[in-house]
N, C-alpha and C positions, 0 to 999 in steps of 0.2 A: 623610537630610537636607539641610536646602536652605543656602546661603551664610547667610542670616537668623539660622537657628538655630544655625549655628558662632558669628556673631557675638555672639548673644546669652551661649553658653556663655563663648567668650573674654573677654566682661565681667567675665562673674561669676566667672571664675578667678582674672583679674587682681585685681579689688576685693577679694575674699578674702585676696590676696597668693600665689597660686600659680600663678606667671610660667613656672614650669617644665613644668606641665601645659597649660597655655594653649599655649606654644612645640612642645609633644610634640601638641596637636591641632591647632594650625597646618599643621605638618607632615602628620598624617595627611590632613589638608583638603586640601592639591595633592597626595598620593600618590591620593588619591579623583578626582582632576580639577574640581576645583572650582578657580576662581580668587578670590581674596581681593578683597575690594572697599575703597575710603576708609577706610569705618567699621573694618573689622575691623584694617586695617594705624593707622588711630588709635588702636584700642584697645590694639593690641599693644604699641607705641610708647610711649603712656602709663603703661601697663603695666612695661614694662622700665627704664622712668626711677624710677619711684617704688619699685623696687627696687631702684635703684643701676646697673643695668646698662648704661650709656651707650654700651658699646661695641656692643652688641645692638640698640639703641636706633637706634644710628648703621647698624648693615650693614642693618637693615630699611629704614629712609629711603632709602637707596642703592639694595634692590629696589624700592621702591616708585617711586623715581625710574627708575627700570630698566622696570617694567611702562608706562609712560607716563602716569603718575598727575602730569603737573607741576603741575594748577592748583586743588590742592586747601586753600582756606585753612585749613578743619581741622586738616587731618594738622601741615600748617605752623605753626600757631600751637599743637598738642599740642609739637611740637619747642623750638619756642622757649618753651614754659613749662616743658617737661623741664627746658631747660638754663638757666635762670632759677631750678627749685627745688634742682637737685639742686648738692650740694656738690661732689661726685665727678669732676666733669665738667670737662675741662679743654680 
C-alpha cells in the first residue's frame, strides 16, 4: 500500500469518528517505513481536533514541524480551525 492509499483510509476513518483506528493505522504506516506527507498529517490533526483530543493534535503538530513541514498553509489552517472550533482546547 502506498501513501495515497493510507491517506484515503485515514480520511475515511477520521470522518467516521474512528480516530483511534486512524492512529493505529498511522503507527502501522510508520512501522512499514512510509513517511507521512502533509495531507496525512492534516487529515489526522483535523480528526483529532474533531474528536476533542487537542493534546494529540498538538503532539502530531509538533511532530509535523520536526519533520520539516514548516510551510504548509493547509495544515496551519487546520490547526487554527481546530482551535477555533474546539471548546476543550485551552
